[in-house]
N, C-alpha and C positions, 0 to 999 in steps of 0.2 A: 238633408236639409237644403233643398234646391230653391233658389230665388225665382219668382215669376219673371218671365222675360218682358222687357219693355214693350209697350204697345207699338212703337214705331217700327219694330222688327216684324210685325205681323205680315205686311205685304211681302217682305223678302222671304219669310218662312213659307208662306203660301206658294210662292213661286218655286221655291226649292223642293217642297213636298211633291210637286208635280213633275219635277225634273230628276230628282235623285231616287235611287232605290230605297226601300223602307229601312233596311239596316243602316245604311249610311246616313239617312235622315235622322234616325233615332240617335246615332252617335253624335251628330252635329248638335242636336237639341241638348243632349247631356253635357257636351263640352261647353256650349254657350251658357247653360244654366249654372254649372259649377264655376265657370270663370267669372260670371257676374256675382255670384255669391262670395267668391274670394275677394273681388274688388270692393264690393260694398262693406264687407267685414273689415277690410283694411282701412277704408275711409272712416268707418264708425270707430275703430280703435284709435286712429290718429286724432280724431275729433275729441274723443274722451280724454286722451292724454294731454291735449293742448288746452282743453277747457279748464283744467284745474292744475294746481301745483303738485309736484311729486308727493308731498306728504298729505295731500288732500284727495288722492286718487281713490275712487270708490271701486272695490273689487266686483260689486254687482254690475258695474258699468263696463269693466274691463274684461272680465272672464268670458262672458258670452261671445264677444267678437273673436276672442282667441280660440275658443272652441270651433266657431264657424270657419275661421281661417284654417285650422288644422283639418277639419272634415273636408273642406273644399280641396285642400292640397292633396290629401290622401285619395280623394276621388279622382282628381286630375292625374295623379301619378299612376293610379290603377288603370285608367284609360290609356295612358301612354305605354305602360308595360304590356297591356293586352294587345294594343295595336301593333307595337313593335314585335311581339311574339307571332302575331298573325302574319306579318310581312316576312319575317325570317323563315317561318315554316313554309310559306308559299315559295319563297326563293329556294329553299332547300330542295323541295320536291321538283321545282323546275330544273334546277342545276343537275341533280343526280338523274332525273328523267332524261335530260338531254345527253348526259354521259352514257347512260346505259343504252339509249337508242343508238348513239354513234358506234358503241362497241358492238351492239347486235348487228348493225348494218355492216360493220367491217368484217365481222366473222361470217355473216351470210355471204358477202361478196367474195371472201377468200374460199369458202367451201364450194360456192358455185363455180369458181375458177378451177378448183381441184377436180370437181366432178366433170366439168367440161374437158379438162385435159386427160381424164381417164385414170388418175391416180387414186381417187377415192379418199375417204376420211380415216381409213384404218391406219394408213401410214402416219398420219398426224398424231393419233392417239398412241400408237406403238412407240413412236419416237419420244413423245413426251414421257411415257412410262419408263423407257430406257434411261432418259436423262435424269429422271427422279431417282431411279434405283442406283445409277452410278454415283449421283451426288450423296445419296444416303450411305452407300458402301465406303466412299472415300472419307466421309465424316467420321465413320466409326472405325477406321483403320488403326489410328494411332491412339490407343487407349493407354493411359498412364498406369504402370503396374501398382499394385497395392503396397502398403508400407511393409507388409510381412513377406513379400516376394523376395526371391534371391537377388543378390547384388548383380548377377549377370543380366537378369532381366531389366534392372534399372539402367545398367550401362548400355544394353542394346536399345532400350527405348530412347535414351539420351542421344545416341548416335542417329537413330532413325529420325528424331525430331530435328536435329541439326541438318541432316541431309535433306529432310523434307522441306525445311524452311528455304534452303538454297534452291531446291528444285521448284518450290512453289513460286518463287520470285521469277525464275526463268519461264515457268509455265504460264504465269500471269502475263509476262511480256509476250510470249508466243501467242497466247489467246488473243491479246489485244491486236497483235499484228494480223492474225487470222481474221478477226472481226473486220479490221480495216480493209483487208483484201476482199472479204466477202461483200462488204459494202460497195467497193468498187465494181465488183462483178455484177452486183445487183443493179447498179446504175447503168452499166454497159449492156447487160443482157436482159434485165427485168425479171429474172427467175430468183427471187430473194430467198425462198424456202430451201432450195437446193444449195445455195451458197451458204446459208446458215448451218445446214447439216454437214456440209463439207468442212467448215471451220471447226465445228464441235468435234467431228470425227478425227481430224488431224491433231487437234490439241489433246484429245484423249489418248491417241497413239503415242505422241511425244511424251506425255506424262507416264504412260506405262513403260516405255523404253527407258526413261530416266530411272524409274523405280527399280526395273530389272537390273540395270547397270549398277546401281547402289547396292542392291542385294548381293550381286555376284562379287563385288569388291569385299563386302563384309564376310561372305562365305570363304573367300580366298584368305583373308586375314585370320579367320578362325582356324582354317586348315593348317596355315603356317604355324600358328602358335601351338596346335595340337601335335604337330611333328617335333 
């Protein structure tokens, strides 16, 4: 239920039709039409309410403007939601397109530097695979015994958990210190990948040494109790 546009808007609409793209011009016409319908319906409703006393209001004169107001409001709200969704979708594509382009450029730049230095891309893939396997193996090391397992297994697991928590704290501190040292070397030397591999290798070695020392202490305690 669109209201016809006033004649005084014809020159402006003719000018806009030549300047704007057809989709935008159609959107503008729809917006103006629904807005004028909403305003005229409001004016008609207010006039009907003012012209008579409340107990003399005629439903046939009040209900049509109310329906027109509701239809115009829903049409304008639909236009608003559609326009907002369109702008959000365009922004989403632009944002993630820019992020992916920046990541691709960074990866390409890094691989080009690796190729120019003669190290190749196999070292990068192998190091990533080793890091993933080490993380997975460390995650699955300390599995809690089942409820039907022996009391010795539960006690051993408890000791391992307590020792591992203390070692984990020291390992985390050591890892942070290694990362800070690696960052300093990267700023001074510019070879950030070698510095990161050095930090990761040193932290893994310290963690293995701590685990070996803990296991040796437990084995010594068990041998002492067995004697």
